[in-house]
N, C-alpha and C positions, 0 to 999 in steps of 0.2 A: 504494501499501500505505500502511497504517496501523500505527502500534506498539501492541501490548496493553497496557493498562493493567491491570497485575497487582492493585494495590490495589483498584481497581474490580470485578473480578471476583472478589475475596476469594481469590486464589490467591497460594501461597507466593512470597515475593520472595528471590531468590538463594540458593534451596535446591534440592537435588537432587531427585528424585521422591518423593514419598511413597508408600510400600509399604503397600497395605493387604491384610490377609488376612480375606476375607468369608467366613463360614460359610454353606455351603448345606446342611449337615445338618439346620437347623432348617427347611428346606422339604422335606425327604424323609420317607417314611413313607406307610403306606396312608392314612391319615386326613388329610384337608385341614379345619386349623382356623381359628381367628383369629390364632393365632401365625404360622402358616405364611404366611398371606394378608398378614399385617403385613411379614414378612422380604421376601416376593416383592416387593411394593411399595417397599419400600426400595432393593431392588436394581433395580428397574426405574428409579427415579428416579436413583440414582447413574450408570446408564449413559448417561443423557441430559444429565449434569451433568459428568461426569469430564472431563478434558482429559490425553491420554496423555503429553504433555510435562510434566505436572507430577504426575500419580498413575499408579501400577503396582498393579494388582489382580491377587491370588492368590485363586482360590476353593477352598474347602476341601470336599470332599464324602467319602461313604463308599460304597464300590462295593457294599456288601452290603445296602445298603438303596434300595428304589426311590424314583424321583423324578417327582411327578405331575404337576410344571409344567414346560411345554415353555421357558418363558424362564429357568428355573434348572436346565437340565439342562445337565451340564458339556459334553458333546458340542456343543450348541447355543452355548454361550458360546465353545468353542474355535474352532469354525468360523466363526461370523458376525463374532465380535470378535478372534480370536486370542489370546485370554487363556490365563493357565496355570491348569490345574485341577489340584489335588493329591489324590490319594487316600489318604484317610487309613488305610485298610485295608492300604495298602502302605507305609505308612510308619512310623517308629519310634514318633513321638510328635508331638503338636501343637507342643510346644516345639522339636524339632529341625527341623521346617518353617519356623518362625518365625526361627530361627536361620540356616538356610539360605538364606533369601529375604531376610533382614535387614528384617525386617517393622517397620513403626514402630506400626501399630494393628492390633488384631484385633478384629473386631465379630461379636458372636453375636447372632444373633435372638432363640432361645428356650432361655435357659440351662439348663434342666434337660435338655434333649436332648443334652447333653455328660455325663451322669451316669456313663456306662460307660467314658469315656476319661480317660487321665492329663491333669491340668490343672497337673502339677508344672512349675516351672521355667519358668512363662510370665511373662516381665519386660517384655515391650512393654505399651504402653498398651492397654487392652482397655475396650471397652464391652459390657455385656451386659445383656440384657433379660429381665426375668421378667414374665410377663403375668398370672399368679394363681398361686394356692396351692390350686387346687380340690380335690386329692386330700386334702389335710391336713384343709381345712373342712369338706369332706363326712364324712369319719370323725370329725372331732372333734366336730361337732355331730349325729352319728348319723344324717345325711340317707340315707345310704348303706342303712343298715337300715330307714329309714322307706320307701322306694321299694322295696327287694328282698324284703323279708320278707313274703313272699305265699304262700299255699297253691299253689305248684306246684311243679315238679321241683327248682327250685334251693333251695327252703326248708333243707334240711338242710346245703347247703354253705355258706348266708350264716350259717346259726346257727351252724357249727361256726367259721367266721370271728369271729363275734362273741365267742364263748366265748376263742379263741386271743387276739384282740384285748385282751380284758379281763385275761387272765392274762400279757398282754405276752410271749405264746410266738410271735407272728407279726411278721414284720417289718412297721413301720408303712408306711403309704401315703405318707408325705412321705419316704421313704427316697432316692428319686432326686433331692431337691432339697439333700442333705446336701452332697455333693461339690461341685456348681457354688457354693454358698452360701460353704462353706469358701473357695474360690476367690476368690470375691467379696469378702472380708474384706481382700484383698491391697490395698495403696496404690495400684498402678497401674490397678486396676479401677474403673471408674464404673457405677454401676448404674442401669437405667432400668425403670419400669415403665408400664402404659398407664391407671391410673387411681389417684385419691386414695385408693379403697376398697383396692385392690392394694397400695400404698404402706403403708397402714396395716396389711394383712393380714401383709406382710413383716416389720414393725417387732415386730407381735405375736408371731410364732411364731420369729422369729428375731432376739431383742432384743440378741443380740452385735453385730449389724450396727448400728453407732452412726453411720456416714457418711450422707451425704446421698443420698436416692434421687430422680432426676428423673423427673417425670411428663412422657411423650409420648404424647399420644393416638393411637390407631391410626389411620393415614391410611385416606382414601377408596380403596377397592378401584378398580382398574383392570378394566372388563368389557368384553369383546369383544361388542358388543351386534350381532346380526343381525336383519333385518327378518322372515325367515322363522322359525317355530316348527316344532321338529323334533317333539316330543311331539304326538302326534294327540289325546290326550285333553285335553291343556292347550289347544292350538289349537281345540278344538270348545266348550270353555268360555269362550274368550275371544270366539269370533266369535258365539256364543249370547249375549253378553253377561250371562252368569250372575253372580249376586251371591255372591261366595264370600269368607269368612274364610280367611286363609292361616296355617298352622303348619308349622315345619320342625322335622319330627320325630328326622331321622337315626336312629341307634341308640344314644343317650345316653338312659338314663331322666330324667336331670336336665331335659331339657327338657320333661318333664311333659305328655306326650301324651294318656295315659290318662286323666288328671286332666281335661284339656280336653275330651276326647270326652264323657266323661259330662255335664259341665255344658251342653256344646253340644247333647246329646241332650235336655236339658230345655228348652233356647232354641229349638229348631226346633219344639217343639209349639205355641209361640206364634208363631215367623215361619217358616213351611216354607218359603218362596221362598229362604232362606239355605241356601248349602251350606259344609261344610267340608272344606277342601282340604288335605291332608297331603303333603309333601314329604319322601321319604327312606325313613323306616321303614314297611316295608308290614305294617301292622297291622290287626287285626281291625276290620272297618267298622262303623260304626252307621248308621241312617238319615241320608240327607241328607249322608253322607261319601264323599268321592273320594279314593283314594291315588294318588299320583303315584312314580313311582321317583326316583331321584336325577338332577336335570335339569343340562344343560349350563349353563354360566355365562351364555350368551344366553337360554335358556329360561326359568331361574329370574328373570333381569331381566323377562323378559314376565310371570312370576307375580307379581312385585311391583308392576309397573307398572300390571295390570289388576285386582287383588284389591280387595275392599271395604274391608277392614282385616286388618292384622296381629295375631295373638295371640301374645304371647311370654311364656309360661308358666313358663319356666326358673326352677329353683330356686336355681342359682348362675351368676354371670358375673362376669369381671374387666373386661369393656368390652362387648362386645355389638355385633356388625355389622348383623343381619336388621333391627330398627327402624329404624335409619338409612338402610338402602336402601330400606324402604319408605317414609320419610318424603321421601325425594328425590322421590318422585312424589306427595306430599300425602296420603298415606293415614293414618287415624286409627290411633293404636297403641294397644293393650290391652297392658299390660305389667305383669309381677310388680314388686313394691314391694321386691325384697331387693338387696342387695350393691351393685353399680356402677349399677345402671339409674336411680334418681333422680338420680345424679350426672351421669350422661352425657346422660340425655333431657331432664332439667329438668321443667318443668311441661306439657309437650306432651301425653303419654300420658294415658291413664284407667290409674290404678293399680289393681292388686288384690292379695290375698295369695294366694300360690300354694298355700297349703294350706286354703283355705277356698272351697269350691265356690260357695255363695252370693255371695261376694265378687266371683267371676269373673262370675257370672249378672247383678249388679248393673251389671258395668263393659259386659258384652254389650247391656243393655239401654239402658244410657246411650249408647253410642255410637250406636245406632239414632235415638234421639231427639235427638241433637245432633251431627248427622253434620258439617255444614258448619263448625261451632265448632271441633271437633277436626282437621279437615281444614287449616283454618287454621293452627292451632297448629303443626301437623306442619311446614308449608311454612315458617312463621319460624323455627322450632327448627332445622330441617335447615341454614339458612344459616348460624345460628351456630355449629353443631357443624362445617360443613364447614371454616369460617374459622379454628375450632380446629385442626382436622386438617391443614389447608394450612400453618399457622405451626408445628405440632409437627413435620410432615414437613421443612419447610424448615431447622428449627432442627438434627434430628438429622442429616441428611444434609451439611448444612454443617459441622457439627462433624466427621463422619468424613472429608471430602473435605479439611478444612482442618487435619487434626490434625499437630500439630508434635512 
């Protein structure tokens, strides 16, 4: 037998176990987003590195909210690891849980997810992550009305929202940030975000936050990749070696699917051999377009791996996972030039304005004419991004596990 070198393992020396309260509420809810993926990856990494002799982890969840992730399911964590999972819906408050279990560190994966809970009297060290201020920025820049004010059944509804907002009669979109940011002002709270853009956004909209905000790049997602493809349409596309541009529509207008479709319709007149494949949102198709439903993690990975190129026409992004997932396979990226995209992706993509159709058309023609060049740029940039992601992940997890 050999003695464990605590210093080499970066474990607390001569100290009782560090008690960590890990917020699972950030992984709950009907919508899977980048913030939830971020939190799940942190959780998975902690589970690999923690030592029960030095760490005690308590998981916080709300039984009133669904949990889409198996690895973040309280029952799974209790049954497989024998962890204690505390239901906030059946507890007095977060502060009472912290006091009961003598918590040293409280980790919150998505700050605004705690908007409806009391954050009073939480005195332990707290790490809280704010990924972006999308709702505030969208409304402040009138992007919501740019996207929604169209001649359809929702026009009146959104027109009324515009009038109410103008006269300050409607609760502002950013109301769910107020409670968490007020809490974040406390000296015991350390704030993290996922890009320099998001950091500046926080400073702009909440200038009262004068403390340092640490940037932690969102870590690479763990994918359960299977050889078999479940979706038959995707399987046929791949087996037939179809040349397809991939877009991820979801149900968020900010992903700019309609804009992309209009431009691709013009592009396909010049290059009819290409197909536009939309994953997520079942929208009205143009010629040369195929709609796919939400795909499993594994099938989505196949979609990235076999696409010709990814079109990322998003109007707002605090970090943005999809381009990185496609770059992993050396796929050229056509990306909007707003918010965090240039910061995260560097000079690898072909950029375009998500408000000008001709600019996207120019990008589409450019990737066809210079395919290998942008393929190589994706490969090189992905390695840089992956290194940054790994460094950020190691730093944050080490801070959580070695908290004093």
